[in-house]
C-alpha positions in Angstrom: 0.0 0.0 0.0 1.4 3.3 -1.0 -0.2 6.7 -0.4 -1.2 8.4 -3.6 -0.3 11.8 -2.3 2.0 10.7 0.5 5.8 11.0 0.5 7.4 7.8 1.9 11.1 7.2 2.1 13.1 4.3 0.8 15.2 2.4 3.4 18.4 4.1 2.3 17.0 7.5 3.2 15.7 6.7 6.6 18.7 4.9 7.9 19.9 8.2 9.3 16.6 9.4 10.6 15.2 10.2 14.0 14.7 6.8 15.5 18.3 5.8 14.9 19.5 8.7 17.2 17.1 8.2 20.1 18.3 7.2 23.5 17.9 3.4 23.6 18.8 2.6 27.2 16.9 -0.6 28.1 15.1 -0.9 24.8 15.4 -3.7 22.2 15.1 -3.2 18.4 12.5 -5.2 16.5 12.2 -5.0 12.7 8.9 -6.1 11.1 8.3 -6.2 7.4 5.1 -7.1 5.5 4.7 -6.1 1.9 5.4 -2.3 1.8 5.2 -1.9 5.6 8.6 -1.7 7.1 8.7 -1.0 10.9 11.4 -0.4 13.3 10.2 -0.8 16.9 12.0 0.1 20.1 10.5 -1.6 23.2 11.8 -3.2 26.5 11.6 -6.6 24.8 11.4 -8.2 21.4 7.9 -7.9 20.1 8.0 -9.5 16.6 5.1 -11.9 16.9 2.6 -9.5 18.4 3.7 -6.7 16.0 3.3 -9.0 13.0 -0.2 -9.8 14.1 -1.1 -6.2 14.5 0.4 -5.2 11.2 -1.6 -8.0 9.5 -4.8 -6.8 11.1 -4.5 -3.1 10.2 -3.4 -4.0 6.6 -6.4 -6.4 6.4 -8.7 -3.5 7.3 -7.2 -1.1 4.7 -6.8 -3.6 1.9 -10.3 -4.9 2.4 -11.7 -1.4 2.2 -9.7 -0.7 -1.0 -11.3 -3.8 -2.6 -14.7 -2.4 -1.9 -13.9 1.3 -2.6 -10.9 1.5 -5.1 -11.0 5.3 -5.1 -9.7 5.1 -1.5 -6.3 4.0 -2.9 -5.7 6.7 -5.5 -7.6 9.8 -4.4 -5.4 12.9 -4.0 -8.3 14.8 -2.4 -10.2 14.1 0.9 -13.0 11.5 0.8 -16.1 11.6 2.9 -16.1 9.9 6.3 -17.6 6.4 6.4 -19.0 5.4 9.8 -19.3 1.8 8.5 -15.5 1.6 7.7 -13.0 -0.3 9.9 -11.3 1.8 12.5 -8.0 2.3 10.7 -9.9 3.5 7.5 -12.0 5.9 9.5 -8.8 7.4 11.0 -7.3 7.8 7.5 -10.4 9.4 6.2 -10.6 11.8 9.1 -6.9 12.7 8.8 -7.2 13.3 5.0 -10.2 15.5 5.5 -8.5 17.6 8.2 -5.3 18.0 6.2 -6.9 18.4 2.8 -5.3 15.3 1.1 -6.3 11.8 0.0 -6.6 9.3 2.9 -3.7 7.2 1.8 -1.4 10.1 2.8 -2.0 8.9 6.3 -1.4 5.2 5.8 2.1 4.9 7.3 1.2 7.0 10.4 -2.0 5.0 10.9 -0.1 1.7 10.8 2.6 2.9 13.2 0.0 4.1 15.7 -2.2 1.0 15.4 0.8 -1.2 16.1 2.0 1.1 19.0 -1.5 1.2 20.6 -1.8 -2.6 20.2 1.5 -3.2 21.9 0.4 -0.9 24.7 -2.8 -2.9 25.2 -0.5 -6.0 25.4 1.2 -4.3 28.4 4.2 -2.7 26.6 4.0 0.9 27.7 7.4 2.3 26.8 8.0 2.1 23.1 8.5 3.7 19.7 7.2 2.5 16.3 8.8 4.0 13.1 7.3 3.4 9.7 9.2 5.0 6.8 10.0 8.2 8.6 6.6 8.4 10.5 6.8 7.7 14.2 4.4 6.8 16.9 6.2 7.8 20.1 5.2 6.6 23.6 8.3 6.9 25.7 8.4 7.6 29.4 11.1 10.1 29.0 11.7 13.2 26.8 13.2 12.4 23.4 15.0 14.5 20.8 14.0 13.8 17.2 16.9 14.5 14.8 15.7 15.7 11.4 17.2 14.1 8.3 16.8 16.6 5.5 18.7 15.1 2.5 21.4 17.4 1.1 20.4 20.4 3.2 23.3 21.7 5.4 20.8 21.6 8.3 20.3 17.8 7.9 20.9 16.0 11.3 21.9 19.3 12.9 18.5 20.3 14.2 16.1 18.3 16.3 12.7 18.5 18.0 12.4 17.8 21.7 9.3 15.9 22.7 8.5 15.9 26.4 7.3 12.8 28.1 4.1 14.6 29.1 3.1 15.1 25.5 3.4 11.4 24.6 2.0 9.3 23.1 2.1 11.4 19.9 3.0 11.3 16.3 6.1 12.8 14.7 5.9 12.5 10.9 8.1 13.6 8.1 7.5 14.4 4.4 10.1 15.4 1.8 10.1 16.6 -1.8 13.8 15.7 -2.3 14.3 12.5 -0.4 12.8 9.2 -1.4 10.8 8.1 -4.5 7.1 8.5 -3.9 4.8 11.3 -5.0 5.2 14.8 -3.6 4.2 18.1 -5.1 6.6 20.3 -3.0 10.3 20.9 -2.8 11.0 20.8 1.0 14.0 18.8 2.2 11.9 17.9 5.2 8.6 18.9 6.7 8.1 17.5 10.2 4.8 17.6 12.0 4.0 16.8 15.7 0.5 15.9 16.7 -1.4 13.8 19.1 -2.7 11.7 16.2 0.0 10.0 14.1 -2.4 9.7 11.2 -3.0 13.4 11.3 0.7 14.2 11.6 1.4 12.0 8.5 -1.4 13.6 6.4 -0.5 17.1 7.5 3.2 16.6 6.7 2.2 15.7 3.1 -0.2 18.6 2.8 2.2 21.2 4.1 5.1 19.7 2.1 3.1 20.1 -1.1 3.0 23.8 -0.5 6.8 24.3 -0.2 8.0 25.9 -3.4 11.3 25.6 -5.2 14.1 28.1 -4.6 14.8 30.5 -1.8 11.3 31.9 -1.4 9.4 32.6 1.8 8.2 29.7 4.0 5.4 31.7 5.4 2.7 30.4 3.1 3.1 26.7 4.1 3.4 27.8 7.8 0.2 29.8 7.5 -1.4 26.7 6.1 -0.1 24.7 9.1 -2.0 27.0 11.4 -5.3 26.2 9.7 -5.0 22.4 10.3 -6.7 21.7 13.6 -4.9 19.3 16.0 -1.3 20.0 15.1 1.2 20.8 18.0 3.9 22.2 15.7 5.6 22.1 12.4 9.2 22.4 11.2 10.2 23.0 7.6 13.7 22.6 6.2 14.5 23.7 2.6 18.2 24.1 1.8 19.6 26.6 4.2 16.2 27.8 5.3 14.3 26.7 8.4 10.8 27.7 9.4 8.8 26.6 12.4 5.4 27.1 14.0 3.7 25.9 17.1 4.6 24.7 20.6 7.6 22.7 19.7 11.1 23.0 21.1 14.0 23.0 18.6 17.4 21.9 19.7 20.8 22.0 18.1 22.3 18.5 17.5 
C-alpha cells in the first residue's frame, strides 16, 4: 500500500533518521516487514510476533476497504467519512479530511499508531514505532528527534524535543527531495508533531506540497499549518532555510 499523495522514504534514506539517534537505554530493536510496511520498533523486549499480528490486522482493514472502494487508494483529495468503515480506515479518512489530502497520505502513520497502541494494550507501555519516517512515540522520557533533510546543510543538525508529558504522539516527516514517492513540493523535510500520528502524517504531506522551489518565503506553508486543527507544531527545512510554527522546542544537534 502506497499513499497516492504521500511522500514515503526508501530504506536508504531513513537509515539516518530520527529513531536511529534516540536514547535506547533498556530498549530492544525489532524489525517487522510485511509487503510495503517496514517497521522499526523500540521496546523493552522483542515484540516481533505481536507486531506482525497487529500489522496484518491493520493491513487487512485497509486492503479490504480498498477492494470495496478502489477510489480510496488513488484519491489525492479528501474523501467523505464512512461510519461503517474499519477503525483504521476511519482514522485515515478523518486525517485526510483535516489536512486536505487523500486518505492514503495517512497510511504509514496510521499503521505505526495502530501497532503502537496494540502493543500498549498488550502491556508494553514504553515504546516507539517507526514506519518509513513516520513515528508513533510513547516513551516515558523526553526524546529529541533529529531531522534528516537530505542534502540540506541543516540535515541532522537540528532536532525537535518531545517531552514525556506530550506522549503518546506522532512525529511524521514528508520530503520533496528524499525518497521516491509522489510529492508536489520541494521541501527537504517537513516534520509535524500531533497527538494523532495519522493526522501528523497527512498534514506533513499537505504542508510539504505547499513548499515551493528556490529561496522563497516559507510563510505560506506555515500559514497553512496554522489552519489544520490538531497540530502541535511544524518544522520546515529547505536548503539553508528553516521555518517553524507551534509549541515545539527546537534543539541543536
